[in-house]
C-alpha positions in Angstrom: 77.3 59.7 66.1 78.7 59.5 69.6 76.9 62.8 70.4 73.6 61.3 69.2 74.0 58.2 71.4 74.9 60.4 74.5 71.7 62.5 73.9 69.7 59.4 73.4 70.9 57.9 76.7 69.8 61.2 78.5 66.2 60.6 77.4 63.8 59.0 79.8 64.4 55.2 79.9 60.7 54.2 79.8 60.2 56.0 76.5 63.5 54.9 75.1 62.8 51.2 75.9 59.2 51.6 74.5 60.8 52.8 71.3 63.2 49.9 71.2 60.6 47.2 72.0 57.9 48.5 69.6 60.5 48.9 66.8 61.8 45.3 67.3 58.3 43.8 67.5 57.2 45.8 64.4 60.2 44.6 62.4 59.6 40.9 63.4 55.8 41.0 62.8 56.3 42.9 59.5 58.7 40.2 58.3 56.1 37.5 58.8 53.3 39.7 57.4 55.3 40.4 54.2 56.2 36.7 53.9 52.5 35.7 54.2 51.5 38.3 51.7 54.1 37.1 49.2 52.9 33.5 49.5 49.5 34.5 48.1 50.8 34.3 44.5 48.5 35.8 41.9 46.0 37.3 44.5 45.6 41.1 44.2 49.3 41.5 43.4 49.2 45.3 43.1 47.3 45.7 46.4 49.8 43.4 48.2 52.8 45.4 46.9 51.2 48.7 47.9 50.5 47.4 51.5 54.1 46.1 51.8 55.6 49.4 50.6 53.3 51.4 52.9 54.2 49.5 56.1 57.9 49.5 55.3 57.9 53.3 54.8 55.9 53.6 58.0 58.6 51.6 59.8 61.3 53.9 58.5 59.4 57.0 59.5 58.6 55.6 62.9 62.3 54.8 63.6 63.6 58.1 62.3 60.9 60.5 63.6 60.8 58.9 67.1 64.6 59.0 67.3 64.4 62.7 66.8 61.5 63.0 69.3 63.6 61.2 71.9 66.5 63.4 71.3 64.3 66.4 71.6 62.4 64.8 74.6 59.0 65.1 72.9 57.7 62.0 74.5 54.0 62.5 73.7 54.6 61.9 70.0 56.6 58.7 70.8 53.7 57.3 72.9 51.1 58.1 70.2 53.1 56.6 67.3 54.0 53.6 69.5 50.3 52.9 70.1 49.6 53.1 66.4 52.5 50.8 65.7 51.3 48.3 68.3 47.9 48.3 66.6 49.7 47.5 63.3 51.7 44.7 65.1 48.4 43.1 66.2 47.0 43.4 62.6 50.2 41.8 61.2 49.9 38.9 63.7 46.2 38.2 63.1 46.6 38.6 59.3 49.7 36.3 59.1 47.9 33.7 61.2 44.9 33.5 59.0 46.9 33.7 55.7 49.1 30.9 56.9 46.1 28.9 58.1 44.5 29.2 54.6 47.8 28.5 52.9 48.6 25.4 54.9 45.1 24.0 54.5 45.3 24.4 50.8 48.8 22.9 50.8 47.5 19.9 52.6 45.2 19.1 49.7 48.2 18.6 47.4 49.3 15.0 47.2 52.8 14.2 48.5 55.7 13.9 46.1 56.6 10.5 47.6 54.2 7.8 48.9 54.6 4.5 50.7 53.4 1.7 48.4 52.6 -1.7 49.8 52.2 -5.2 48.2 50.4 -7.9 50.2 50.4 -11.7 49.6 47.0 -12.9 50.6 45.2 -16.3 50.7 41.9 -17.7 51.7 41.6 -18.0 55.5 41.2 -21.8 55.3 44.3 -22.2 53.0 47.5 -23.7 54.4 50.4 -21.9 52.8 53.4 -24.1 51.9 56.4 -24.2 49.5 54.3 -26.0 46.8 51.5 -23.3 46.9 50.9 -21.6 43.6 51.0 -17.8 43.7 49.2 -15.4 41.4 50.9 -12.2 40.2 50.0 -9.4 37.7 52.2 -9.7 34.6 52.3 -6.0 33.8 55.8 -4.8 34.9 54.6 -1.2 35.3 52.2 -2.2 38.0 53.9 -1.1 41.2 52.1 -3.1 43.9 50.9 -6.0 41.8 54.2 -6.7 40.1 57.3 -4.6 41.0 56.9 -4.8 44.8 55.4 -8.3 44.5 58.8 -9.5 43.1 60.6 -7.7 45.9 58.3 -9.3 48.5 59.0 -12.7 46.9 62.8 -12.2 47.2 62.6 -10.6 50.7 60.7 -13.6 52.1 62.9 -16.1 50.2 59.9 -17.7 48.7 60.3 -20.7 46.3 56.7 -21.0 45.1 55.6 -21.3 41.5 54.2 -18.0 40.1 51.2 -17.9 37.8 51.0 -14.6 35.9 47.7 -12.8 35.1 46.9 -9.7 33.2 43.8 -9.0 35.3 43.1 -8.7 39.0 39.6 -10.1 38.7 40.7 -13.2 36.9 43.3 -13.8 39.6 40.7 -13.3 42.4 38.4 -15.8 40.7 41.1 -18.4 40.6 41.9 -17.7 44.3 38.3 -18.1 45.3 37.9 -21.3 43.2 41.2 -22.9 44.6 43.0 -22.9 41.2 45.8 -20.9 42.9 46.7 -20.6 46.6 47.7 -17.0 47.1 47.9 -13.7 45.2 49.8 -10.4 45.3 47.5 -7.4 45.7 47.7 -3.7 46.7 47.3 -2.9 50.4 43.9 -1.4 49.7 42.5 -4.5 48.0 39.4 -4.7 50.3 38.3 -1.2 49.2 39.1 -1.9 45.6 37.1 -5.1 45.3 34.5 -5.4 48.0 31.9 -3.5 46.0 31.7 -6.3 43.5 28.9 -8.7 44.5 31.1 -11.8 44.3 33.8 -10.3 46.5 31.7 -8.4 49.1 33.1 -10.7 51.8 36.7 -10.4 50.7 37.8 -8.9 54.1 36.4 -11.9 56.0 37.5 -14.8 53.8 41.1 -13.7 53.1 44.1 -13.3 55.3 47.5 -11.5 54.8 50.5 -13.8 54.6 53.3 -11.4 53.9 53.7 -7.6 53.4 56.3 -5.4 51.7 56.4 -1.6 51.7 58.6 0.9 50.0 58.6 4.7 49.6 58.5 5.7 45.9 57.7 8.6 43.7 54.0 9.4 43.7 52.8 7.9 40.4 49.7 10.1 40.5 51.8 13.3 40.4 53.2 12.2 37.0 49.9 13.6 35.8 50.7 17.3 35.4 48.9 20.3 33.9 50.1 23.9 33.5 46.5 25.3 33.4 45.2 27.7 36.1 41.7 28.8 37.0 42.0 31.7 34.6 41.3 29.3 31.7 38.8 26.4 31.1 39.6 23.4 33.3 38.5 19.8 33.6 38.5 17.9 36.9 37.9 14.3 37.7 36.4 13.6 41.1 37.2 10.2 42.5 35.3 8.9 45.5 37.3 7.4 48.4 35.0 5.2 50.4 36.9 5.3 53.7 35.6 4.4 57.2 37.8 7.0 58.8 37.8 10.8 58.7 40.7 12.4 56.9 42.5 11.3 53.8 46.0 10.0 53.8 48.2 10.4 50.8 47.9 6.8 49.6 44.1 6.5 50.2 42.4 4.1 47.8 39.4 4.8 45.8 37.0 2.1 44.6 35.9 3.6 41.3 32.2 3.8 42.4 32.2 7.5 42.1 33.6 9.0 38.9 32.4 12.5 38.3 33.8 14.7 35.5 33.5 18.4 35.9 34.3 21.0 33.2 34.5 24.6 34.3 34.8 27.9 32.4 35.9 30.9 34.4 34.8 33.4 31.8 31.2 32.2 31.7 31.1 30.7 35.2 29.5 27.7 33.6 30.0 24.1 34.8 29.0 20.8 33.3 29.2 17.7 35.4 28.6 14.1 34.4 28.9 11.0 36.5 29.8 7.7 34.8 28.0 4.7 36.2 30.4 2.2 37.9 29.3 -0.7 35.7 29.6 1.0 32.4 31.3 -1.3 30.0 34.1 0.5 28.3 37.7 0.0 27.0 40.2 0.2 29.8 43.2 2.3 28.7 45.9 0.6 30.7 44.8 -2.9 29.6 45.2 -2.4 25.8 41.6 -1.1 25.6 40.2 -4.4 26.7 36.5 -4.0 27.6 35.5 -4.1 31.3 33.5 -2.2 33.9 34.9 1.3 34.2 35.3 1.0 38.0 37.7 -1.9 37.5 40.3 0.7 36.2 40.7 1.8 39.8 42.6 -1.4 40.6 45.4 -0.2 38.3 45.7 3.3 39.7 44.7 6.9 39.2 46.5 7.2 35.8 44.5 4.3 34.4 41.2 5.8 35.6 42.0 9.2 34.2 43.1 7.8 30.8 40.0 5.6 30.6 37.6 8.4 31.4 39.4 10.8 29.2 39.1 8.4 26.2 35.5 7.6 27.0 34.3 11.2 27.2 36.8 12.6 24.7 38.1 15.4 26.8 41.6 16.1 28.3 41.5 15.9 32.1 43.7 18.5 33.8 43.4 17.6 37.4 42.0 14.9 39.7 40.4 15.4 43.1 40.0 12.5 45.5 37.2 13.1 48.0 36.7 11.0 51.1 32.9 10.7 51.2 32.9 10.1 55.0 34.5 13.6 55.2 31.3 14.9 53.6 29.8 14.6 57.1 32.4 17.0 58.5 32.1 19.4 55.6 28.3 19.6 55.5 28.2 20.1 59.3 30.8 22.9 59.0 28.6 24.5 56.4 25.6 24.4 58.8 23.8 21.9 56.6 22.9 21.9 52.9 19.5 22.3 51.2 18.5 19.3 49.1 15.2 18.0 47.6 15.3 14.4 48.8 13.8 12.0 46.2 11.2 9.6 47.6 12.2 5.9 47.4 10.9 4.2 44.2 11.7 0.6 45.0 10.4 -1.2 48.1 9.2 2.2 49.1 7.2 0.9 52.1 10.3 -0.7 53.7 10.8 2.4 56.0 7.3 3.9 55.8 8.3 5.9 52.7 11.5 7.4 54.2 15.0 7.1 52.7 17.0 5.1 55.1 20.7 4.1 54.9 23.5 3.0 57.2 25.5 5.7 59.0 29.0 6.8 58.1 30.4 3.9 60.2 28.3 1.5 58.0 26.2 0.5 61.0 22.5 -0.4 60.8 19.9 -0.9 63.5 19.6 2.0 65.9 22.3 3.8 63.9 20.2 3.8 60.7 19.9 7.3 59.2 16.4 8.1 57.9 15.2 11.1 56.0 11.8 12.2 54.9 11.4 12.9 51.2 11.1 16.5 50.1 13.0 19.8 50.2 14.9 20.3 53.4 18.2 21.0 55.2 20.4 17.9 55.6 23.1 17.5 58.2 26.3 15.7 57.4 25.1 12.2 58.2 21.9 12.7 56.3 23.7 14.1 53.2 26.1 11.1 53.2 23.3 8.6 53.6 21.4 10.2 50.7 24.6 10.2 48.5 25.3 6.5 49.2 21.8 5.0 49.0 20.8 3.0 45.9 18.9 0.0 47.1 15.7 2.0 47.6 15.5 3.3 44.1 14.6 1.5 40.8 17.5 3.1 39.0 20.0 1.8 41.6 23.4 3.3 40.8 22.0 5.7 38.3 19.7 7.2 40.9 22.6 7.3 43.4 24.6 9.3 40.8 21.8 11.9 40.6 21.7 12.2 44.3 25.5 12.6 44.5 25.3 15.4 42.0 22.5 17.0 44.1 24.8 16.9 47.2 27.8 18.2 45.3 25.8 21.1 43.8 24.3 22.0 47.2 27.8 22.0 48.8 29.2 24.2 46.0 26.3 26.7 46.4 26.7 26.9 50.2 30.5 26.9 50.5 31.0 30.6 50.0 28.2 31.5 52.4 30.4 31.3 55.5 29.2 33.6 58.2 32.5 34.1 60.2 36.2 33.6 60.1 35.8 30.6 62.5 33.2 29.1 60.1 35.7 29.6 57.2 38.4 27.8 59.3 36.1 24.9 60.0 35.2 24.6 56.3 38.9 24.7 55.2 39.8 22.1 57.8 37.1 19.8 56.6 38.1 20.3 53.0 41.8 19.9 53.4 41.5 16.8 55.6 39.3 15.0 53.1 40.6 16.1 49.7 43.7 15.2 47.8 44.7 16.6 44.4 47.5 16.9 41.9 47.0 20.6 41.8 49.9 22.6 43.3 49.3 25.5 45.6 49.8 28.2 43.0 47.2 26.6 40.8 44.8 26.4 43.7 45.4 30.1 44.6 44.7 31.1 41.0 41.1 30.3 41.8 40.8 33.5 43.8 39.8 35.6 40.9 37.0 33.1 40.1 35.8 33.1 43.7 35.7 36.9 43.6 33.6 36.8 40.4 31.2 34.3 42.1 30.8 36.5 45.1 30.2 39.4 42.9 27.4 37.4 41.2 25.8 36.5 44.5 25.9 40.2 45.7 24.2 41.3 42.4 21.5 38.7 42.8 22.7 36.3 40.2 23.4 32.6 40.5 26.7 31.5 42.0 27.3 29.1 39.1 25.5 27.9 36.1 25.5 24.1 36.5 24.5 21.6 33.8 24.0 18.1 35.1 24.5 15.6 32.4 23.0 12.1 32.4 24.5 9.1 30.5 21.6 6.9 29.4 22.5 3.2 29.9 20.9 -0.2 29.5 21.4 -3.7 31.0 24.3 -5.6 29.3 25.0 -9.0 30.8 28.5 -9.8 29.4 30.4 -13.1 29.4 34.0 -12.4 30.7 36.4 -15.1 29.4 39.0 -14.3 32.1 36.4 -14.9 34.8 34.6 -17.7 33.1 31.2 -16.2 34.1 28.7 -13.7 33.0 28.8 -10.3 34.8 26.1 -7.7 35.1 27.3 -4.6 33.3 25.8 -1.6 31.6 26.0 -0.5 28.0 25.4 3.1 27.0 23.6 4.9 24.2 26.0 6.4 21.6 23.7 9.4 21.0 23.5 10.1 24.7 27.3 10.0 25.0 27.8 12.2 22.0 25.4 14.8 23.4 27.4 14.8 26.7 30.7 15.1 24.9 29.4 18.1 23.0 28.1 19.8 26.2 31.5 19.3 27.9 33.3 20.9 24.9 30.8 23.8 24.8 31.6 24.5 28.4 35.3 24.4 27.7 34.8 26.8 24.7 36.0 24.1 22.2 32.7 23.9 20.4 29.8 26.3 19.9 26.3 25.8 21.3 23.7 25.0 18.8 20.8 27.5 18.6 17.3 26.2 19.4 15.1 27.1 16.5 11.9 25.5 17.6 10.1 25.4 20.9 6.9 23.8 22.1 5.0 24.1 25.3 2.0 22.4 26.8 0.3 23.2 30.1 -0.5 19.5 30.4 3.2 18.5 30.5 5.7 19.1 33.2 8.6 21.3 32.1 12.1 19.8 32.6 15.4 21.7 32.4 17.6 20.4 29.6 20.2 17.9 30.8 22.8 16.8 28.3 22.5 13.2 27.3 19.2 12.6 29.0 16.4 10.9 27.1 18.6 10.0 24.1 18.4 6.3 23.4 18.7 5.6 19.7 22.0 3.7 19.2 23.4 1.1 21.7 27.1 1.1 22.3 27.5 -2.7 22.4 25.6 -5.9 21.8 26.3 -9.4 23.1 26.1 -12.6 21.2 22.7 -14.4 21.4 22.3 -18.1 21.5 21.9 -19.8 18.1 21.1 -23.2 19.5 18.2 -24.7 17.5 18.4 -22.0 14.8 19.3 -22.3 11.2 22.6 -21.9 9.4 21.1 -19.1 7.3 20.3 -17.1 10.4 23.8 -17.6 11.8 25.4 -16.6 8.5 23.3 -13.5 8.1 24.1 -12.4 11.7 27.9 -12.9 11.1 27.7 -10.9 7.8 25.9 -8.0 9.4 28.4 -7.8 12.3 31.6 -8.5 10.3 32.3 -11.8 11.9 33.9 -14.8 10.1 31.4 -17.6 10.2 32.5 -21.3 10.1 29.9 -24.1 9.8 30.9 -27.5 11.0 28.6 -30.6 10.7 29.0 -33.0 13.6 27.9 -36.6 14.2 26.7 -38.2 17.4 29.6 -38.8 19.7 31.1 -35.4 19.1 31.5 -33.1 22.1 29.6 -30.5 20.1 26.7 -32.7 19.1 23.4 -31.7 20.6 20.7 -34.4 20.6 18.0 -32.0 21.7 17.8 -30.2 18.4 16.7 -31.4 15.0 19.0 -32.5 12.2 20.3 -29.5 10.2 20.0 -27.0 13.0 22.8 -25.5 15.1 23.5 -27.5 18.2 26.5 -25.7 19.6 28.6 -22.6 19.1 32.3 -22.0 19.8 31.8 -18.6 21.4 29.7 -18.4 24.6 26.4 -16.5 24.6 26.6 -12.9 26.0 30.1 -12.5 24.7 30.7 -8.9 23.6 30.2 -8.8 19.8 33.0 -6.2 19.4 35.4 -8.8 20.7 34.4 -11.6 18.3 36.3 -11.9 15.0 35.5 -15.5 14.2 32.9 -18.1 15.3 32.1 -21.7 14.5 28.6 -23.1 14.6 28.2 -26.9 15.0 25.3 -28.4 13.1 23.7 -31.7 14.0 24.3 -33.9 10.9 22.3 -37.0 11.8 20.2 -38.2 14.7 20.3 -41.3 16.8 16.7 -42.5 17.2 15.4 -42.3 20.8 12.0 -42.6 22.5 12.1 -38.8 22.9 12.8 -38.1 19.2 10.2 -35.9 17.6 7.5 -37.7 15.7 5.1 -36.8 12.9 5.7 -35.5 9.4 8.4 -33.1 8.3 6.0 -30.1 8.4 5.3 -30.7 12.1 9.0 -30.9 12.7 9.5 -27.7 10.9 6.9 -26.0 13.0 8.6 -27.3 16.1 11.9 -25.9 14.8 10.3 -22.5 14.3 8.8 -22.6 17.8 12.3 -23.5 19.2 13.8 -20.6 17.3 11.1 -18.2 18.6 11.6 -19.4 22.2 15.4 -18.9 21.9 14.9 -15.4 20.6 12.4 -14.7 23.3 14.8 -15.9 26.0 17.5 -13.7 24.6 15.2 -10.7 24.6 14.1 -11.4 28.2 17.6 -10.6 29.3 16.9 -6.9 28.5 13.3 -6.4 29.4 12.2 -3.1 27.9 9.5 -2.5 30.5 12.0 -2.5 33.3 14.3 -0.3 31.3 11.6 2.2 30.7 10.8 2.3 34.4 14.5 3.0 35.2 14.9 5.8 32.8 
């Protein structure tokens, strides 16, 4: 060995140091290269192993053969192999950089294991807070910010105020606004959660923060876990985060206005997507299935939303994906724009000379207004976001906005794989990772490689990137009386047959049910052909009905209604002076009812109707014989029925759908 070292020292120093330097650089760069390759779990495993073995064997050969060449003073071979090795070193460096860039961007999309949760005590801006002020708090002990941290804030600030417990944020907000209570405990993102409701649009301006308490805790969203990979059918729930900033922090709030369920089958490359309108009236899973607008579930966290949507659509949801819609601007621009057929405004269409106009991503109007001509065109980021947000220029309002959002999502999906350079890919990944958060781990995300490879293969062979079914849930106007709020809210019912068709389509995509064969087909040159959309046009059975007014109607009508809806019917005859006596109706007719009109029928088990038993004569009392009075009664009943029906005008409904 000493003899070898002596011979090596006699070789020319420049070649000997070249051998040392290249060898060391090769070993270091190979280490990071191998580490990067091994991080790509599930991606071309055999090829990765072959590359690793090849470059390790090359290193061994380089070190051994060039050692012999130095000893024999064959410097030409040392130079040539060193140049080849240096090229490999450069390849290792570049490859490691881009693999790590992709890996880190994908890792950034995974929600943090721990989050900082914050509870705020807020009041109206004109309220003076004192020791005798009454505080509102959510009673559910599993509610982190509304209860657990609220109690800690109460203790931390040494408060002595009386606490009024609520099982609903909206009931608590109503009492705050009306002055029934003086302050309430809410999550730190309360403005985002509630300002889309018409009655709370000004919540940021009319409330102030009194106290704040924060604590790092285990991320409740990551309790939702799935072992599925992209190699098997998956279901995703997209949650829209309506942020005014680019980027998406780990604890970003979503307002429930964008709920899009996507089922995906990697074997058929088929996708079915359905958006649930924000005002759809459904049972809320985390509130003992009490009925409310589906977007209200967002106030109780991601778990509540996922459970509610899962129950509603009858599918298991594997993963959630939170998308910051302001980040759409960055993503679409990174893609070089997306191709969308912009729908012409259908409501107040002349407001902007027939163009679709919406505030910009900073929610600014005036000179910052973003306007787009109708028709097929390439939209930039600001235009795509404006189109996805706009609903006031369309008769269908939120329903039309849902269709536009689906258009934008589909256009982005079809364009995402069309990057033209590595730099373009990096811009796309940066935009995606900054504006998406998910409960998928990095290995699950990487398992999507094989799917992407199949998609690229489809594109190269001239086939579609994906087969996308866009489902539409048919809904109808459903004004509902909410006891906790003491008011009637504008909600949307849905058609059961439309929902069932969508459920079937979702399960067909997942391979859980088989697709029914179409045995008949008709075609007319006089009719416009429309692609089949699950759920669309099916409006036979309504999901819910609300209680009509029985004032001025007969006992027989009330009893028949109760019998047909499984409601216990009580009849009580009242005399003048009773709080339930109604002097404006004739004797023997219903003058009052114990359950308010527009109450959800599904929530009514018993009702009492109060019948006027006698009448106090007044100058306004109806005159004439009994037959005339009976005719008046019939007219009153018809008017009452007409008024009820006017709440759901069929003409407007037909225009919307």
